[in-house]
C-alpha positions as CSV (number, residue, x, y, z in Angstrom):
1,M,-8.3,-14.5,-13.7
2,L,-8.6,-13.7,-10.5
3,S,-10.3,-10.5,-9.6
4,K,-8.6,-7.4,-9.4
5,R,-8.6,-5.6,-5.9
6,I,-9.3,-1.7,-5.3
7,I,-7.7,-0.7,-2.2
8,A,-8.0,2.6,-0.3
9,C,-4.9,3.9,1.5
10,L,-5.3,6.2,4.5
11,D,-1.9,7.8,5.1
12,V,-2.1,8.6,9.0
13,D,-0.2,11.6,10.7
14,D,-0.8,12.4,14.4
15,G,-4.4,10.6,14.3
16,R,-5.5,12.4,11.1
17,V,-5.4,11.7,7.2
18,V,-3.3,13.6,5.3
19,K,-2.3,13.4,1.9
20,G,0.5,14.8,0.0
21,V,2.6,15.1,-3.1
22,K,5.4,12.8,-3.5
23,F,5.6,12.4,0.3
24,K,5.8,16.1,1.0
25,H,2.9,18.9,1.2
26,L,0.8,17.1,3.5
27,R,-3.1,18.2,3.7
28,D,-5.7,17.1,6.0
29,A,-8.3,14.6,4.5
30,G,-10.3,13.8,7.8
31,D,-10.8,11.2,10.4
32,P,-9.5,7.4,9.6
33,A,-12.2,5.8,11.0
34,D,-14.8,7.4,9.3
35,L,-12.7,7.6,6.3
36,A,-12.2,3.8,6.6
37,R,-15.9,3.1,6.9
38,A,-16.6,5.4,4.1
39,H,-14.6,3.5,1.9
40,A,-16.0,0.2,2.7
41,E,-19.1,0.9,2.3
42,A,-18.5,2.6,-1.3
43,G,-17.0,-0.6,-2.5
44,A,-13.1,-0.7,-1.5
45,D,-12.0,-4.6,-1.0
46,E,-9.4,-3.3,1.2
47,I,-8.5,-0.7,3.4
48,V,-4.7,-0.1,4.2
49,F,-3.8,2.2,7.4
50,L,-0.3,3.5,7.3
51,D,1.0,5.5,10.3
52,I,3.5,7.8,8.0
53,T,5.6,9.3,10.7
54,A,5.6,6.5,13.3
55,T,9.1,5.2,11.9
56,S,10.5,8.5,11.5
57,G,9.5,9.7,14.8
58,Q,10.6,6.4,16.4
59,R,7.4,5.6,18.2
60,A,5.0,3.0,18.5
61,T,1.7,2.6,15.9
62,L,-1.3,4.5,16.9
63,I,-3.3,1.3,18.2
64,E,-6.1,3.0,19.4
65,A,-6.5,4.7,15.7
66,V,-6.2,1.3,14.5
67,R,-8.9,0.0,16.8
68,R,-11.3,2.4,15.7
69,A,-10.9,2.0,12.1
70,A,-11.0,-2.0,12.3
71,S,-14.3,-1.9,14.2
72,R,-16.2,0.0,11.7
73,I,-14.9,-2.0,8.5
74,F,-15.5,-5.5,7.5
75,V,-13.1,-5.6,4.2
76,P,-9.6,-6.6,4.8
77,F,-7.3,-4.3,6.9
78,T,-4.1,-3.6,6.8
79,V,-1.9,-1.4,9.2
80,G,1.6,-0.7,8.7
81,G,4.0,2.1,10.4
82,G,6.1,1.5,13.4
83,I,6.2,-2.1,13.1
84,R,9.9,-3.1,14.4
85,A,9.4,-6.6,16.0
86,L,7.1,-9.8,16.2
87,D,5.3,-8.2,19.3
88,D,4.6,-4.8,17.5
89,A,2.8,-6.7,14.9
90,S,1.1,-8.7,17.3
91,R,-0.1,-5.6,19.2
92,V,-1.5,-4.5,15.4
93,F,-3.2,-8.1,15.1
94,D,-4.8,-7.7,18.5
95,A,-6.0,-4.5,17.6
96,G,-8.5,-5.5,14.4
97,A,-5.6,-5.9,11.6
98,D,-5.9,-8.7,9.1
99,K,-2.2,-8.0,7.5
100,V,0.7,-5.8,8.5
101,T,3.0,-4.2,6.4
102,I,6.6,-3.5,7.0
103,N,9.3,-1.6,5.2
104,S,12.2,0.0,7.1
105,A,12.0,-2.6,9.5
106,A,12.4,-5.1,6.7
107,V,15.4,-3.6,5.2
108,A,16.9,-3.4,8.8
109,C,15.9,-7.0,9.6
110,P,14.7,-9.0,6.6
111,K,14.5,-12.1,9.5
112,L,11.2,-10.0,10.7
113,I,9.4,-10.7,7.5
114,G,9.9,-14.8,8.2
115,D,9.2,-14.5,11.9
116,I,6.0,-12.4,11.2
117,A,5.2,-15.0,8.5
118,A,6.0,-17.9,10.8
119,R,3.3,-16.9,13.5
120,Y,0.2,-15.5,11.4
121,G,1.0,-16.9,7.8
122,S,2.9,-15.2,4.7
123,Q,-0.7,-14.3,3.8
124,A,-0.7,-11.4,6.5
125,V,2.7,-10.0,5.9
126,I,3.0,-7.4,3.1
127,V,6.6,-5.9,2.3
128,A,6.3,-1.9,1.5
129,I,8.7,-1.1,-1.2
130,D,8.7,2.7,-1.7
131,A,11.2,3.5,-4.6
132,R,12.8,6.2,-6.5
133,R,14.0,6.3,-10.2
134,G,13.3,9.9,-11.6
135,E,14.4,9.1,-15.2
136,A,16.7,6.4,-14.7
137,P,15.9,3.1,-16.3
138,V,13.7,0.5,-14.0
139,G,16.6,-1.5,-13.1
140,E,18.5,1.6,-11.0
141,A,14.9,2.2,-9.3
142,E,16.2,2.4,-5.6
143,V,14.4,1.8,-2.4
144,Y,13.8,4.2,0.5
145,V,13.0,4.0,4.0
146,A,11.7,6.1,6.9
147,G,8.7,7.5,4.9
148,G,10.8,8.2,1.7
149,R,13.3,10.4,3.7
150,K,16.3,7.9,3.5
151,P,17.9,6.2,0.6
152,T,19.2,2.5,1.3
153,G,21.3,1.5,-1.6
154,K,19.1,-1.1,-2.5
155,K,17.4,-1.7,-5.7
156,A,13.8,-2.6,-6.1
157,L,13.7,-5.3,-8.2
158,A,16.4,-7.3,-6.2
159,W,14.7,-6.3,-2.9
160,A,11.4,-7.5,-4.3
161,K,13.0,-10.9,-4.9
162,Q,14.8,-11.1,-1.5
163,V,11.4,-10.2,0.7
164,E,9.8,-12.9,-1.5
165,C,12.4,-15.4,-0.5
166,C,11.9,-14.1,3.0
167,G,8.4,-15.1,3.4
168,A,6.2,-12.2,2.3
169,G,3.1,-12.9,0.8
170,E,2.6,-9.4,-1.0
171,I,4.5,-6.6,-2.2
172,L,3.2,-2.9,-1.7
173,L,5.4,-1.0,-4.5
174,T,4.8,3.0,-4.6
175,S,6.3,4.8,-7.1
176,M,7.7,7.8,-5.2
177,D,8.2,9.9,-8.2
178,R,4.4,9.7,-9.0
179,D,3.0,9.5,-5.5
180,G,0.2,12.5,-5.2
181,T,0.8,13.6,-8.8
182,G,-2.3,12.1,-10.8
183,I,-0.3,11.7,-13.7
184,G,-0.5,7.4,-13.5
185,F,1.1,4.9,-12.1
186,D,4.5,3.8,-13.0
187,C,3.3,0.9,-15.1
188,E,6.8,0.1,-16.4
189,L,8.3,-0.3,-13.1
190,T,5.4,-2.3,-11.7
191,A,5.6,-4.8,-14.6
192,A,9.5,-5.1,-14.0
193,I,8.3,-6.1,-10.2
194,A,5.5,-8.0,-11.2
195,G,7.3,-10.1,-13.5
196,S,10.2,-10.8,-11.2
197,V,8.2,-12.4,-8.4
198,S,5.2,-14.9,-8.1
199,I,3.4,-13.2,-4.8
200,P,0.5,-10.3,-5.7
201,V,2.0,-7.1,-6.5
202,I,-0.1,-4.1,-5.3
203,A,0.6,-0.7,-7.3
204,S,0.7,2.5,-5.5
205,G,1.4,6.4,-6.5
206,G,-0.1,8.5,-9.2
207,A,-3.8,7.3,-9.7
208,G,-5.6,10.3,-11.3
209,N,-8.5,8.6,-13.0
210,P,-10.0,5.3,-14.2
211,Q,-8.0,5.0,-17.2
212,H,-4.7,4.9,-15.1
213,F,-6.3,1.7,-13.1
214,V,-6.8,0.3,-16.5
215,E,-3.3,0.7,-17.3
216,V,-1.8,-0.2,-14.5
217,F,-3.7,-4.0,-14.5
218,T,-3.0,-4.5,-17.9
219,Q,0.7,-2.8,-18.9
220,G,1.4,-3.1,-15.1
221,R,0.4,-6.5,-14.8
222,A,-0.4,-5.5,-10.9
223,D,-3.0,-7.7,-8.8
224,A,-4.3,-4.7,-6.9
225,A,-4.0,-0.9,-7.2
226,L,-3.9,1.4,-4.2
227,A,-5.0,5.3,-4.2
228,A,-5.6,7.8,-1.6
229,S,-6.4,11.2,-2.9
230,I,-9.2,10.4,-5.8
231,F,-11.3,8.7,-3.2
232,H,-10.5,11.1,-0.2
233,F,-11.4,14.0,-2.0
234,G,-14.4,12.8,-4.1
235,T,-12.7,12.9,-7.4
236,H,-13.8,9.4,-8.5
237,G,-16.2,6.8,-6.8
238,I,-15.0,3.7,-6.3
239,A,-18.1,1.8,-7.8
240,D,-18.0,3.9,-10.8
241,L,-14.2,3.2,-11.2
242,K,-15.0,-0.4,-11.0
243,Q,-18.0,-0.3,-13.5
244,T,-15.0,1.1,-15.9
245,L,-12.5,-1.6,-15.3
246,L,-15.4,-4.4,-15.8
247,A,-16.0,-2.3,-19.1
248,A,-12.4,-2.8,-19.8
249,G,-12.7,-6.5,-19.3
250,L,-11.1,-6.7,-15.8
251,P,-12.8,-8.9,-13.1
252,M,-13.9,-6.9,-10.3
253,R,-15.6,-7.8,-6.9
254,W,-18.6,-6.4,-5.9
255,P,-20.3,-3.7,-6.0
256,C,-20.5,-3.6,-9.7
């Protein structure tokens, strides 16, 4: 069995890391470069940097902030937000990113997924799917774009299959209903998406304690799990989290 990955997420707004609840009520969590290094040194397998207002503000990704963060870490580094064209992706890779994640631009132009994959490889392209379903069945989960501000009418399951066909190497699935709540990942939705594609699925939204990670890796069939608040605000240490996951029989990378 492949090792499960723990990914620390930096939601960046105006050059600062922020965190909210259900994509709202943002509060400051610190400097992105400092936090990226701290999480990497604590044992995060990867770091994701999301410029959460680049798309809604119709501006480019904060390249200097990306460059600063990339210079301080030695784990895989993914960047998203404001990537609308191949040239945007190229600038992010030139700044030190190992992967890019696209959401709104992928919905607007699915061909972009294949264009980036053709130049940099599918392993370097993650498609983010922000999904909301409320109390509805999994099959009714709807895809949102523009930082969770705009519904697309697309169903998450069908869209996941489409992005795989377009060349995506991974899917970053965020449950908007669970984001920032600390009540646990949407394991039902995650399992449905993971079962519908053959590429890795990263679960996001709702992590509050180590047991939630155990659940999303077992019940949710996730390949990786992403979190922000519990790492930024010191609720749980990554090394201790990995020890819990190892004890549950889940393969983890160092440190353990």
